[in-house]
C-alpha positions as CSV (number, residue, x, y, z in Angstrom):
1,M,138.4,-30.0,40.3
2,A,135.2,-28.6,39.0
3,D,135.2,-26.0,41.8
4,G,138.8,-25.1,41.1
5,R,138.0,-24.6,37.4
6,S,135.0,-22.4,38.2
7,V,137.1,-20.2,40.6
8,A,139.9,-19.9,38.0
9,G,137.3,-19.0,35.4
10,V,135.9,-16.3,37.5
11,G,139.3,-14.7,38.2
12,K,140.3,-14.2,34.5
13,P,137.4,-11.9,33.6
14,R,138.1,-9.8,36.6
15,K,141.8,-9.5,35.6
16,N,140.8,-8.6,32.0
17,A,138.3,-6.0,33.3
18,M,141.0,-4.4,35.4
19,Q,143.4,-4.3,32.4
20,S,140.6,-2.8,30.2
21,A,139.9,-0.1,32.8
22,N,143.6,0.7,33.2
23,T,143.8,1.0,29.4
24,V,140.9,3.3,29.2
25,Q,142.3,5.5,32.0
26,L,145.7,5.6,30.2
27,D,144.1,6.5,26.9
28,S,142.0,9.2,28.6
29,H,145.1,10.6,30.3
30,A,147.1,10.6,27.0
31,A,144.3,12.4,25.2
32,A,144.0,15.0,27.9
33,T,147.8,15.5,27.8
34,L,147.7,16.0,24.0
35,R,144.9,18.5,24.3
36,Y,146.8,20.4,26.9
37,I,149.9,20.5,24.8
38,R,148.0,21.6,21.8
39,A,146.2,24.3,23.7
40,S,149.5,25.5,25.1
41,M,151.1,25.6,21.6
42,E,148.2,27.5,20.2
43,S,148.2,30.0,23.1
44,A,152.0,30.5,22.6
45,A,151.5,31.2,18.9
46,S,148.7,33.7,19.4
47,L,149.0,37.4,20.0
48,A,146.8,39.2,22.4
49,V,146.5,42.8,21.2
50,P,146.5,45.0,24.4
51,G,143.7,47.5,24.9
52,S,146.3,50.2,25.4
53,T,147.3,49.8,21.7
54,G,143.8,50.6,20.6
55,I,143.4,53.5,23.1
56,A,146.7,55.1,22.0
57,S,145.8,54.8,18.3
58,G,142.3,56.1,19.0
59,V,143.6,59.2,20.8
60,I,146.1,59.9,18.0
61,G,143.3,59.5,15.5
62,L,141.0,61.9,17.3
63,L,143.8,64.5,17.6
64,A,144.5,64.2,13.9
65,T,140.8,64.7,13.2
66,I,140.6,67.8,15.4
67,V,143.7,69.4,13.8
68,S,142.6,68.5,10.3
69,L,139.2,70.2,10.8
70,I,140.8,73.5,11.8
71,P,140.1,75.8,8.8
72,A,143.8,76.9,8.4
73,M,144.9,73.2,8.6
74,R,142.3,71.7,6.4
75,P,144.3,72.1,3.1
76,H,147.1,70.1,4.8
77,W,145.0,67.3,6.2
78,L,146.9,64.6,4.3
79,I,150.2,65.7,5.9
80,V,148.6,65.8,9.3
81,W,147.3,62.2,8.9
82,L,150.5,60.9,7.5
83,L,152.3,62.2,10.6
84,A,149.6,60.8,12.8
85,A,150.0,57.4,11.1
86,V,153.7,57.4,11.8
87,V,153.2,58.3,15.5
88,A,150.5,55.7,15.9
89,A,152.6,53.0,14.2
90,V,155.5,53.7,16.5
91,A,153.3,53.8,19.6
92,G,151.4,50.6,18.7
93,G,154.5,48.8,17.7
94,A,156.2,49.6,21.0
95,L,153.3,48.1,22.8
96,L,153.0,45.1,20.6
97,F,156.6,44.2,20.5
98,R,156.5,43.3,24.2
99,Q,154.9,40.1,23.1
100,A,156.6,37.2,21.4
101,P,154.5,36.2,18.3
102,V,154.5,39.6,16.6
103,R,156.1,38.3,13.4
104,R,153.0,36.5,12.2
105,F,150.8,39.5,13.1
106,A,153.1,41.8,11.1
107,I,153.2,39.4,8.1
108,A,149.4,39.4,8.0
109,L,149.0,43.2,8.5
110,L,151.9,44.8,6.6
111,P,150.8,43.8,3.0
112,S,147.7,45.9,3.4
113,L,149.6,48.8,4.9
114,F,152.2,48.6,2.0
115,A,149.3,48.6,-0.5
116,G,147.9,51.7,1.2
117,A,151.2,53.5,1.1
118,V,151.6,52.8,-2.6
119,M,148.0,53.8,-3.4
120,T,148.4,57.0,-1.4
121,A,151.4,58.0,-3.6
122,V,149.4,57.1,-6.7
123,L,146.3,59.1,-5.7
124,W,148.4,62.0,-4.5
125,S,150.3,62.3,-7.7
126,S,147.1,62.1,-9.7
127,D,145.5,64.8,-7.5
128,N,142.7,62.4,-6.4
129,L,142.9,63.1,-2.7
130,R,139.2,62.4,-2.2
131,A,139.6,58.6,-2.5
132,I,142.4,58.4,0.0
133,P,140.4,58.3,3.3
134,G,138.1,55.5,2.1
135,M,141.1,53.6,0.7
136,W,143.0,53.9,4.0
137,L,140.0,52.7,6.0
138,L,139.3,49.8,3.6
139,L,142.8,48.5,3.3
140,Y,143.4,48.8,7.0
141,G,140.3,46.9,7.7
142,C,141.4,44.1,5.3
143,G,144.7,44.0,7.1
144,L,143.1,43.7,10.5
145,I,140.9,40.8,9.2
146,A,144.0,39.0,8.0
147,A,145.8,39.7,11.2
148,S,142.9,38.3,13.3
149,T,144.1,34.8,12.4
150,T,146.9,35.3,14.9
151,T,144.8,37.1,17.6
152,G,141.1,36.3,17.7
153,R,137.7,37.1,16.4
154,S,137.5,40.5,18.1
155,L,140.2,42.0,15.8
156,G,138.4,40.5,12.8
157,I,135.2,42.3,13.9
158,L,137.1,45.5,14.2
159,G,138.5,45.0,10.7
160,G,135.0,44.4,9.4
161,T,133.8,47.7,10.8
162,F,136.8,49.5,9.2
163,V,135.9,48.0,5.9
164,A,132.3,49.1,6.2
165,T,133.5,52.6,7.2
166,G,135.9,52.7,4.2
167,L,133.2,51.7,1.7
168,L,131.0,54.4,3.2
169,A,133.7,57.0,2.9
170,L,134.2,56.2,-0.8
171,V,130.6,57.1,-1.7
172,L,129.9,60.0,0.7
173,P,130.7,63.6,-0.1
174,E,134.3,64.9,0.3
175,S,133.2,67.1,3.3
176,L,132.6,64.0,5.3
177,Q,136.0,62.2,4.6
178,I,137.9,63.7,7.5
179,P,135.1,63.0,10.0
180,L,134.9,59.4,8.8
181,L,138.7,59.1,9.3
182,G,138.1,60.2,12.9
183,V,135.2,57.7,13.3
184,G,137.4,54.9,12.1
185,F,141.0,55.5,13.3
186,G,139.8,57.5,16.3
187,G,136.4,56.2,17.5
188,L,136.7,52.5,16.5
189,H,140.2,52.2,17.9
190,L,139.0,53.7,21.2
191,V,136.0,51.4,21.5
192,F,138.1,48.4,20.7
193,G,140.8,49.4,23.1
194,Y,138.4,50.1,25.9
195,L,136.5,46.8,25.5
196,T,139.8,44.8,25.2
197,Y,141.2,46.5,28.4
198,R,137.9,45.9,30.2
199,A,137.8,42.3,29.2
200,G,141.4,41.7,30.3
201,H,140.9,43.6,33.5
202,G,137.8,41.6,34.3
203,S,139.5,38.3,33.7
204,E,142.4,39.3,36.0
205,T,140.0,40.1,38.9
């Protein structure tokens, strides 16, 4: 009887240990599943801005800069850049709308673009064209920073560089306004587009 009790007593801890191990495994599996679901949902809700968008916008910005610096076209630089903005918006939108979660990106970016359009009309009517380039760069950068919540840190960094360029444009002489537009909407877009394309291409290979 004593031996029987000892054998029975030994068997129970082993059974409890197995149950405990199974419970830990189930808990770990459930936690891993929840992490996977959460990561999948976050990935589905995020927007990867393609490098081609930055490259296209950069090329358009550089072309607008070149045209605006032609002596005969310099008095019409604002019209040139407004047309370039429309072309860039159409090209960038066509590339972005291939992805699903564009709505959140647009909601974050459009308020700054709307504010820029309103301020452009105000400054134009008051004949204060000098402040327009800096204002464009500044508000566009703020929009990119806001939109980076749906994309990633790289777009926020790009937005910060636009903000810095805009602040610089607001204090530098008028003769440097158009070149700074080229640096921002041309150069920064090209660099961002190239780095984004390279990172995506490298991850695929």
